[in-house]
C-alpha angles and dihedrals in degrees: 000000000000123000116233122213126208111216123198116240114260109261100188121126096250100139127088123204100218117197101175150353117219135189092207119061091213091060090050090049090052091053090049090053090050089053092050089049091060093048106273098126094168092060114132145158132230138183121252123169092343092306128105116238118201118209132184087215143279120297144156114275094259093049092045092053090049093047092047090054091048092049093047089054087054093054100265121128098232128178132177116237129183111235 
């Protein structure tokens, strides 16, 4: 008889709420500022494959889904991405 183990769901902040990918860093910076204006103080951008990705921050999966929904209701095009 095999033993079964119950594992706790991972609660690390390994999900990004991405709201845009830009070729120009200045456009990415403008989006970061817009996010900060609506209360997402941890918003930032990072470079990936010569593009600038804008994120509202890093969150748990459940938090990220809630925040993406909130941002979509405010006119952003937010998607949840695993880091």
